[in-house]
Each structure stands twice: as structure tokens, then as C-alpha cells.
C-alpha positions in Angstrom: -11.8 164.1 47.0 -8.0 164.6 46.3 -7.3 161.0 46.4 -10.2 160.0 44.3 -8.5 162.3 41.8 -4.8 161.0 42.2 -6.5 157.6 42.0 -6.3 158.7 38.5 -3.5 160.2 38.1 -1.0 159.2 34.6 2.4 157.9 34.8 4.2 160.9 35.6 1.9 163.8 36.9 2.4 165.2 40.1 -0.2 164.7 43.2 -3.3 166.8 42.6 -3.0 170.2 44.4 -5.9 171.7 46.4 -6.3 174.3 44.0 -7.6 171.9 41.6 -11.0 172.1 43.8 -10.6 175.8 45.4 -8.8 178.0 43.4 -10.0 180.5 41.4 -11.0 180.3 37.6 -9.6 181.7 34.9 -10.9 184.7 33.1 -13.2 183.9 31.0 -15.1 181.0 33.1 -18.3 181.8 35.1 -20.0 179.7 37.3 -17.7 177.5 38.3 -18.9 174.5 40.8 -17.6 171.2 42.0 -20.4 168.9 42.1 -19.7 165.9 44.4 -21.4 162.3 44.5 -21.7 160.6 47.8 -23.4 157.4 49.4 -25.5 157.9 52.4 -22.8 157.5 54.8 -21.5 160.5 53.2 -18.7 158.9 51.4 -17.8 160.2 48.2 -17.6 157.9 45.2 -17.3 160.6 42.4 -17.0 164.4 41.6 -17.1 166.6 38.5 -15.8 170.1 38.1 -17.8 172.5 35.7 -17.9 175.9 34.4 -19.6 178.4 32.0 -17.5 180.1 29.5 -18.6 183.6 29.0 -18.2 184.4 25.2 -19.9 181.6 23.9 -22.0 180.5 26.9 -20.6 177.1 26.4 -20.4 174.4 29.4 -17.3 172.9 30.2 -17.3 169.6 32.3 -13.1 169.8 33.2 -12.5 166.8 35.0 -14.8 163.9 36.3 -13.1 161.0 38.3 -15.1 158.6 40.1 -12.8 155.3 40.4 -13.9 154.6 36.4 -17.4 153.2 37.9 -19.6 153.9 34.6 -22.8 154.3 36.5 -21.5 156.7 38.9 -19.8 158.4 35.9 -22.6 158.6 34.0 -24.8 159.7 37.2 -22.2 162.8 37.8 -22.3 163.4 33.6 -26.1 163.9 34.0 -25.9 166.2 37.3 -23.5 168.4 35.1 -25.6 168.8 32.2 -28.3 169.8 34.6 -26.1 172.2 36.0 -24.9 173.4 33.2 -28.7 174.2 31.8 -29.4 175.1 28.1 -26.1 176.0 26.7 -24.7 176.3 22.6 -22.6 173.2 23.3 -21.0 171.0 25.8 -17.4 170.1 26.2 -16.0 167.0 28.4 -12.5 167.0 29.9 -11.3 170.5 29.2 -9.3 170.6 32.1 -8.9 172.5 35.6 -10.4 176.2 35.5 -7.6 177.6 36.8 -4.8 179.7 35.3 -2.2 177.8 33.5 0.2 179.1 36.1 -1.8 177.8 38.9 -2.5 173.9 37.8 0.8 173.9 35.5 1.1 170.1 34.8 -2.9 169.5 34.4 -3.1 168.8 30.5 -7.0 168.6 29.0 -8.5 165.5 28.0 -9.7 162.2 29.1 -7.3 159.2 29.1 -9.1 156.8 26.4 -7.5 153.7 27.6 -6.6 154.6 31.0 -9.9 155.9 32.0 -12.0 153.9 29.4 -15.1 153.8 31.8 -15.2 157.1 31.8 -15.3 157.6 28.0 -17.8 155.1 27.2 -19.8 157.2 29.8 -19.1 160.1 27.5 -20.2 158.4 24.4 -23.3 157.0 25.8 -24.2 160.4 27.2 -23.9 161.7 23.2 -20.7 163.0 23.7 -18.2 162.6 20.5 -14.6 163.4 20.1 -13.4 166.8 19.1 -9.7 166.9 19.9 -6.7 164.5 20.7 -3.5 164.9 22.6 -0.8 162.6 22.6 0.5 161.9 26.0 4.0 160.6 26.4 6.2 159.8 29.9 10.1 159.5 30.3 11.3 158.5 33.5 15.0 160.0 34.4 16.2 156.9 35.8 18.9 155.9 35.0 21.0 159.3 34.3 19.7 160.8 30.5 23.1 160.7 28.6 24.8 163.9 27.8 23.5 165.7 25.1 26.0 167.1 22.4 27.9 171.0 22.1 26.8 173.5 21.8 24.7 173.7 25.1 21.8 175.9 25.8 21.5 179.0 27.6 19.2 178.1 30.7 17.2 180.6 32.3 15.4 180.5 35.5 11.3 180.6 35.5 9.5 181.5 38.6 5.8 182.1 37.7 5.3 178.8 36.9 8.5 177.7 38.1 11.1 175.7 35.9 13.4 176.5 33.3 13.5 177.8 29.6 16.6 176.7 27.6 17.4 178.1 24.3 19.8 177.2 21.6 22.0 180.0 20.2 23.4 181.0 16.5 26.5 182.7 16.4 25.2 185.7 16.0 23.0 185.5 19.3 19.9 184.8 17.4 17.7 181.9 19.0 17.7 178.7 17.2 15.2 176.9 19.8 13.5 177.3 22.4 12.2 174.6 25.1 10.3 175.3 28.4 10.0 172.8 31.4 7.8 173.0 34.4 8.9 171.7 37.5 7.1 170.5 40.7 8.2 169.6 44.3 7.4 165.9 44.1 10.2 165.0 40.7 7.4 164.9 37.9 8.1 167.5 35.2 6.5 169.0 32.4 7.9 169.5 28.8 5.4 172.5 28.1 7.2 173.6 24.8 9.6 172.8 22.4 10.1 174.6 19.2 13.1 175.1 16.3 13.2 178.3 14.0 12.1 177.8 10.2 14.8 177.2 8.4 16.9 175.2 10.9 15.0 172.0 11.3 15.7 168.8 10.2 19.5 169.2 11.8 19.5 167.7 15.0 19.2 170.7 16.6 15.4 169.8 18.0 17.1 166.6 19.3 20.3 168.3 20.8 18.0 170.7 22.7 15.5 167.8 24.1 18.3 165.8 25.5 19.6 168.7 27.1 15.9 169.1 28.5 15.8 165.7 30.2 20.0 166.4 31.6 18.6 169.8 33.1 15.6 167.9 34.3 17.4 165.4 36.0 20.3 167.5 37.2 17.6 169.8 39.2 16.1 167.0 41.2 13.6 165.3 38.2 12.7 161.8 38.3 10.3 161.8 34.9 9.4 164.1 32.3 5.8 164.2 30.5 5.1 165.3 27.5 2.0 166.3 24.8 1.8 166.7 21.1 -1.3 167.3 18.8 -2.3 163.6 17.6 -1.2 164.0 13.9 2.1 165.8 14.5 4.2 162.8 13.9 7.1 164.5 13.6 6.9 165.7 17.0 6.0 162.1 18.3 9.0 160.7 16.4 11.4 163.3 17.9 10.3 162.3 21.9 9.9 158.4 21.0 13.7 158.4 20.0 14.3 160.2 22.5 13.4 157.9 25.1 9.7 158.9 25.5 6.8 156.2 25.9 3.5 157.2 24.3 1.1 156.6 27.6 -2.3 157.1 26.4 -4.3 159.6 23.8 -5.7 162.7 25.5 -9.2 163.2 24.1 -11.6 166.8 24.7 -15.2 165.4 24.0 -18.0 167.8 22.6 -21.8 167.3 22.9 -24.8 169.6 20.8 -27.6 170.8 22.3 
């Protein structure tokens, strides 16, 4: 099953962790289950992970993989709907059910272009787009250029592993902060980058982002991925100017009962 999930990876995504299937569910989710599609010989052709959200009884299709076989995806969607039962709302592509510290690199949403058959099957089953995010990727070879002074303060993170970078004002107050999550196979995630209000449009974010690329490279990363709201054009410009390439749009779908 992990090989099936791995085949759907986007550039920069690390290999899937077994916890995606067997790990504990985050707070607020119940009745999680993985449904598997097999043939007569027992060979796996697809899998879908579902859960029920406690506070509003919404049904979640977390992830769905079937080698982009439209018919197989349609069967899995039907099985997921049957398993979740008469819920108030269904969501498709909400991501892993594990806590963020377990699945640090797993981002919600179905890739519209790379997983076009899955997207078509969801639409055919009555799902429509709810929210979308832009997924970006930056290979860290050759070595990223050095950033300009001042240098950020770097603090290691352990749960989940990674680093936090902070640019400080002369009085010691933070100007900008970024958080990077690391992985053993060299694919890192830029989880967060923000500049304090009143200090934007001064090159501070570009400076900190350049340092993120440099720090990740020096600590063994071979690529860095990032994501931003689809309509956040300022963040997208910042990332693309730093060398990130837009890979796809990750969309969460919903379906009313």
C-alpha cells in the first residue's frame, strides 16, 4: 500500500510513512478506517482513508490513491461514502488523520493536474472545490546563494524535527520568523514564514527566505517545498522570486448530502 501512495508523490514530497495507515488519529476524529481495493488474486489496486469528525459529524476522505485509474477511484469514493454513512457534509482530500507532528510533510488537497483522474472522479461523484492552495518546489542543487546580513537566529526543533529562524530588531524583538520541517530523505518543508506588520515590503521576507534555503542545504536538504493560499499573490511572488516553481494546485473538495 505504501508503494501505491509513493507512486502519487509530487516533486519534493518524502516517502510515505507507515503511520499514514496505522498511526493514531488526531483529536476530534473518530472511526478512522482504510478501505482497500483488491482483485481476485489479492493484489492491491487502490486505497482510501476515511474518518468522521466529532464536532459536526462531517465525513472526511483523507487520502485516495489508485494509480490514477478513474474506475478504481470511483469505486473507492463509493465505498468511502457508504462507510461514512448519512453525514452532514463530506470532504475529499483533507489529508492524513494523524497529528501534524506525525505527518509533518503531508499537505491537504488533491493535486488537480498530477491527479486529474482522481479530481474528475470526485467531480463525477458530486464533489465541488472548497479550498485550494498552491504547491511549490525548490531543488537545492546547486548550492543556494548566500543571503545578506543580518543573519537570523537559528533554533533547533525536535517535535517535529526542523529549525526555526528568527530575524531580530536591534532591541531584540522579532521582525520575521520561519519554520522548516526536516525529513530523513532530504526533502524539507517550509511550514511558515511571516514578517511583522509594519516591516513588510522592505526585503526582510526575501532575506529570511534566502537564509531558509541556505540553512536547509547546509543541513542536508536536497529540496524544499512550500504552500500558500491560491489567492495569496504576495507570498507566491516572494517564493517564485526566490526560485520556487509552482508544481500544482492542491484542492479540498466537498459534497453536500
